[in-house]
N, C-alpha and C positions, 0 to 999 in steps of 0.2 A: 541200500543204507550196509554198508558193512560190520562185522559182530566185533570189532576192536573199541574198549571202553573207552570211550572217548567224553570229554565233558558234559555234549550233547546226549549223549547215550544216559545219562546221570539227570537231567535234566530234570524230566517228569515222573523220576521216584524221587528228587528234590523238591517235585512241589507239594506229589504227594504227603512227604512226611508234613510238612510246615503245613497244609490241610488240613491237615487230621492232627496234631498239634495244638494246631486254633480252635478246633471243636472239643478238645479235650477240656484245655483250656476253661474252656466256656460252659462242656459242663460241671466239671471240677469246681466253676465257682459259682453255677446257679443251682443245683443239683448233688444225688447221691450217684453211688456207683449199687452195684446190684447186690443182694444178700448172698450167695456165695464168695462171689469176691472177697467181701470181708475176710469170708474162713482164710482164704490164703494165705491175706496181710494178715492178720495176729498170726500163723506162724511166721513171719516173715522176721513181723519184729522182733521174735520173740527169738528166734535165732542169733538178728543184731545185737541185741541188747544185751550174750550172754546166758539167754534164758535154757538153750536149747531148742530140740522141736516141741514144744510142749504147745498144750491150749493156754493153760494159763501162770504166768510166775508161780515155779513150784510143782509144778503139776509134772505126772509123769510122761517121758517119749508119748507120743501120740502120732498117727500117720495121716492126719488128716485132711491135708496137702496132697494131692496127689500127684500134682503140676512140680517134680521136686527143682528141676535145674531149673526151672520160671521163678520160684520161692528163695533159690538161694539169689540169684541173682538179682534180686528186689529184695531182701535180706542185703544182699552185698550194695545197695546202692544209697539202702538207709543207714546203713556203719559210717557209709561219705557224707551220710545228711540228706538226702534225696528223699523225699516222702516218697511212698510207697505205691501210693494214687498215679503221681504224679511219674515218673518212673516208670508203672507198668507203659503210663502212657507213650511214655519217650519210647520203650523198648517195642511197642506195637506199632509206633509211626516209622518204624526202623522197616519193620517187619512186612507191612503192607505195601514200603515202600519198593521193597524188595522183590513183592512181586509182582510187580509195575514191571521194572525190569528186566525180571527174565520173560512176563507175557512180550516186554515189547520188544526182546533180543528173538523173541518167533513170529513174532509182524515184521520185522523192520527188513526180510530181504521182498517184502513184496509192497512197500511205502518209498514214496521218494519223496523230496520237496516238502512242498505243503502239504502230502496227504500222507505224510511221517507226521508231523504235528498234528494233523487233526484227527490221525488214531491213536497217537498217543491221550492225545486229549481223554480220548471217548476211554479208553482204555482206565485214564484217572477217576474218570465217572464212573465208570461200572465197579471200582474198585473199593471208593470211599465210600456209597453210597450203599455196598452188598452187607452183608448177612455179618460176611466176615471179622470187616469197620463194627457194624452195630455192636456184636458180643462185643469184641476190643475193646467200646465205648463205656461198656457195661462192668470194666475193669479185670474182663478172663485175658487171659495168656494169647488165645486165638490167631490176630494176626501176624504175632512173633513166628507161634507153631507153624502156620502155614505158610512163611518162607522158606522152611526148614522142610515142607510137604513139594513146594514150588521145585523147589534145587532139587529136588528128589526127583522128579518127574522130567526134570527137562535135562540131566545127567542120562536119565535108564530114553529119552527120547533122542536126546541129542551122541550118543556116548560117543565122549571126547577115547580117543585110550587114558589117555594123560587125566582124565578126570574119573575114568572108573570107577577106582580105589577111594573116589570120593561115597561113594554111594553106602558102602558100611558104616563111614565117621557120621554120615547124615543119619544112620540108622537107628545108633547108638543113640545119636541127641534125639531124635524122636520119641527114643524111647523114656530118657531122662527128662525129656520133656514135660510127656507126658503119659501114664499107663497105658490106654491104648497104641502109644504110638510104638508099643514094643513089637505090636501086630505090622504097623505100617514098618518098621523096620529091617524087622525078618525077613517079608517077603519083597522087598526090595531090596536087600541083600542076594534073596539066593535069584531073584530076576536077574541082577549085577553079576551073579559069578558064573549064570549062566551065557554070560554076553561077552564078560573077561576071555571064557573057554573060548567062545565061535572066534573073539579076537587075537586065540594064542597070548593073552599075557594074565595066565593063571598065577603066576607068583607075587606079584606088585596087589595085586589083588586079595590073594589067601593070606597075605601078611598083615594090610587094611584089614583084613575081616579077624583074624586069629587077633589084633590086637584088642579091635572095637569091646571081641569077645567077653576077652579078660576084661577090659572096662565091668563090659555089661555083671558079669561072674562077680567083681569085685563090689559093686554095686551093690548086688542084690543080697551078697552073705554081710556083708555090711550093715543095710537097712532092717537083717533079720534077729542080728543080732542086737544093733540100736532096740528095735521096736517092739520082736518078740514075734512077729505076725508075719505071716507068707506074702499076705497083697496088703495096698495099702486099704483102711479100714471102709471107704469109699466102694471099695466093690462091692465088698459083704454084702453092703446096705442094697446098694442098685442091683445084682447079681439075684433078690428080690421080685418073683413079679406077681400080678392078680394077673394076667394073662399069655397064655401061648408064645405070642411072639410079641410085646411089648412095644419093641422099637416095628416094626413095620406102621404101625401108622402115623407117626413122627415123619419117617423117612418119607410116606407120601405125601402128607402136609412140605416137605420139604421140595418135593418136585415138585408141587404144584405152583406155587411159593417164588422157584426160580426156572418158571414152563420155557421164558425166553429167551434164559442165557441157556437151556437146557437146547433147544432149538438150535442156536447160533452154537452151539456147542454140537449135536450131531450136525451139521451143514458141515463142519468142520472136518466133522472125522469125514465122514460120505466122500467129499470131494478131494479129502486130501491122498495123494498118491501113497505117502507114510504112515498111514490109516492102523495098518499093522503095528507098528513102532509107536504112534498112540495108544494102541487097546496095552500092550507090553507096561506103558512108563505107566499108565492106569489102575495096574493089577493090587500095586500097594490102597488105594484108598477102597479100591472097590472089595478089599479082603473085611477093610475095615467100616467096612458099611454092611459085608453081613454078618458081621462080629455083634452088631449092635443090635441085629435084630433080636436078639435073644437078649438085651437089657435093658432095665428101666430109663428113659434117660431123661431123668427131674431135671429140673430147675435149666434146660433147655432151651437158652435163652440166645434165640436170634437163630437157632439151628445150631449152635454150635459145635454139636456134637458132627453135625455133620461136615463141617467146613472144612477136612483136604479134600473132599467129592468136590466140593463148591469152587474152590481153588482150581481143580482138574478142568473143572466144568467151565473155569474164566481160560487155560491156558489152553484148554480144546479151543473153544470159540477167540482166542488168538490166534491161532491156526487159520483162522479160514480167509481171510486174508489171501497168504500165500497160497492157502488153495482153491480161489477164482481165478487168479494173479496165474493160473497153472495151466488154464484151459485155455489150452491153446484155439483148438475147433472155434473159439469167439473171437470178435474183434476185440479188438484194446475198448472200444467205447461201454460196451455190453459189461464188458468186464468188470470197469470203474462203476455202472450203473447199480450192478450187484454189489460191492462196497462199499457204495455207496448204500445200499438201500441194508446194509448189513451194521455199517454203522449207525443210520435212526434208528433200526430194531435195540439196537447196544442201545442209541440214550431214549429211547420209553421204557427199556428195563433200567437203566439204572431212576427213572424219571417214578415206578414204582416202590420200589426199594427207598429212595428219600421220604417218600412217603410212610412208608415201615421205620427206616431211620426216624424218622421225625417225630413217633407215637413212642419210637422208645426211650429217648432222649427228656420228650414230656413224661412221660411215666416215671422215668426218675427225677422227676426235676417236683415232682407229688410231694403233696406237704401232708403225706400222711406223719402220721405222729411217730411211725413207730423208727423213722429216721434219726426223732430225736431225744424221747423219751430219755432212752438210760445214758445217756449224752448230763443229763440235767440230774436223774439219778447218781450218775455215780456217785455225787457229796454225797450221799448216802450210805453209802457202800466202804466195806473197807477189803482187805486182801485177804479174810476166814470169812466175808461172808459167801453162803453155798448158795449156785445157782441150778436148780434144772433147767434144761428149753429144749426148746426144738427148733426155736429159730438164731443157729448161732452164729451168723452173719454180722447183721446190724448190731442186734441187742449186744452181743459177744463183745464187737470191736472195742466200745465206747466206756463200758462196764466190767469198775476192777471187781474178784470173787472168784472163788473156787469155781467154774463153770462145766456141770455136765452135760450130755448133749443127751436126752432122749434119741432122738432118731440112732445115731453111732454113726456119727462122718466124724466125730472127735473123736467120741471113747469107745475102747473095746470093749469092754461088757456088753454095752447095747447094740455094738456092732454086731458082733459073734453072737451075744445069747438072747437078743433083741428085749427092749425095757417090761417091764414089770411091777407091779405094786412092791412086791419083796426089796427088787431094786431101788424103790424110791425109800424103804422104810431105811434101809440100811446109809443112805445118805441124809436122810433125814436135813433136807433143802430149808433156807431161811426162806427160798423165794421158789415156785415152778413157775414156767412159761409155757403155753402149750396156741399150737395154731389145732383146731380143734377138728380141720383138714374132712368136712361135712360127716363126722361123726356124734358131732354135737352141734346146736342150734338156741338161739336166743332170742329172735329177731320177736316171739310172742312176750317176752314178759322185758324187753329192756328199750327204750325208746331216747333213749341218750349216748351221748358218746362211750362213757364210761357210766357202767351199773353194777352196783353191788348188791353179788345172790345171795341169796340162805344157801348153806351145802345141798338142802330140799331142791330150792330148783334149781341148782347148777346139775342134781343127777337127773334129777326128770328134764332135761334139756336134754340129755342125752337120745342116739337116734336109732341107737345099735344097744342089745345087751354088752352088760359091761364084761363078754366074755372072751377079754384080753388075747387067751392065752391060744384062738382059732383063726387068730390075725399073724401071718407073716409079716404082709409088710409093715417095717416102721416107721413111715410117717404116719398109720389109719392107728395101728398097734397104742401108741402114744398118749395121745387124747385120752383112749377106754383104760390106759395103766394107768393113767394121773386120778383120772374118775373113779376108780375102781380104791385107791387110795384114798382120795376124797370119803368116799363110804366109811370105809374101813377107820378116817380121823374126821368125823364130821366139825369138830370141836375145834380145832386146832389151825385151822386155816378162817381165814376173809376173804371170800372171789371176789372176783369181777371180769366179769364179761367185758372186752372193750370193742368197739369199733373198728374195724382195718376194712378200709374202701366201703365196700354197700352192706357188706352185715359183723356184725357179733362173734366172730370166727377165731379171738383173742382170749383165753383164757390165762388170768394170773390168782393161784393162790399164794399168802402171804403168810406165813407163821404167827401166828399173835404175839407166843413169847420169842419172837429169833431174833435177828440185831440189826432187821428194816424198821426205823421205825415207820406205825403207820400211816402216821399224818402227814408227814410227807412225803412217804408213798404217792398216796390217794391226794396231794396237792401239785404233786411232779407231774402225777400223770392227767389230771385234769389240765394243769396247763400248756404241755407236750399236743393239745387239742388248739389253742390259740395260734393267733396269728405273730405274738408275741416271738413265739419257740421258737419259729422256722428259722433257720439254718444251712446252711450248704454244707458241703463237705470242708471247702478250704477256709470258710469261717469257721467251725468250729476245730478245724486244727487249729489255726493261729488264736483261739482265745488263749487272753494271758488266763497262762498257771495252767494249760491241758499242756499232761508232757506224754500222754501215753497208758493204758493199763500196766506194760509192764515194765516202763519206768519208776 
């Protein structure tokens, strides 16, 4: 199979795009997106509507959206009239198609005739069912980002003279797409520099590298001037850990979930004569995995933080057919049988991943009240309503008001200095909404979906002393700070414990003399648990009168 860019070479990437878009459309028509995906959509819509990069209209600049270039692309699409979630599906579909395209070019030399079609069909199945696609369906930038990871791997592996100067360009793109992409981009650029030196083409490579570095420096200077912080806020939050190597367990879980793909990838590495090239091209992803050992990987939907390594495993596995074809000591028939066995194993892996993908879709199609509550409550909120919350995605996306995240993913005060009762005192919110994060429980006193508690009952449900200052992890510190604030102001709030899945893990404190009508709050909260309240993402967007909290 030649490497020329022909219509046939684009066939299976196009099939991947169409099938992925169909899955995205199905999910948006029947379900919702992941909690953290909504956070970035808030920023994208704010930017598109002229409010700057802010968490709420009139709010201060806040870099809670770490995927800067992804946010800018979605903002541009929204400005042109395309819904942000639909735009995310389109960009991710293009990214997944790009991964299939590059993987197809790696396996092409070993496949001919019907074998080429079969191998690419298997490749499409693996890609569409992979965790890369699963995280993308949840609304993250995973597949789009993964396409640039795949392109970087491809250039470092194939080492074309004219293509090597694109490595630093891809590197800065990775860094602009995600902050952890900076590590991959720098590693890839250094590896490319070594290869360019060996190929005696330092001048064009250094020109591209210096231009990319200039873009990176300009961006860093701009973002520091705009936000006033060295790092995006989520990096401050996720740098806090309760264990020595918080990323070790997620890495092991990811490897186990992808064990069959890893077997195929390692077989491709072991049998490929160019294994040194394979290892060299994988260094950027390896550097990222090493760095993530020391990071708290919260909201790691479908192992999205390990996605670059998943992409590398897919590309290594795509090199296996060529490696088998290169075993000239074997007759043609045994080689074909080995290739067929590899294809069968890949289909078994895809089948297992399809089960996981179906589980994620079912979860996003669930009828949990939180998908709809703030959508209906929004009628009783105003731009001046002050809300302190830990669930900064779904609830905040549909709700008007001044919203402050107690965990710190969107609020500098709590990201850097951590949540405290003093901060809540200064904020004086109309509504406090916190996930108890196992710091409190109310199953002993709550038997209904919505249970009003006395302040004494709410405080009695604490499973830990209210020594909030001794807890550094914001997710666990925030509910303790909220309960301590309630202890200091027991007469100021009405308190509600609300069932989320099987436990009463959501706690609402509504200020008695605040701007939110208490009767309407209670009625709307209870209504959100009824079948009549159920709406999909696109149904909620298409409802007459809804224009978004930024418009």
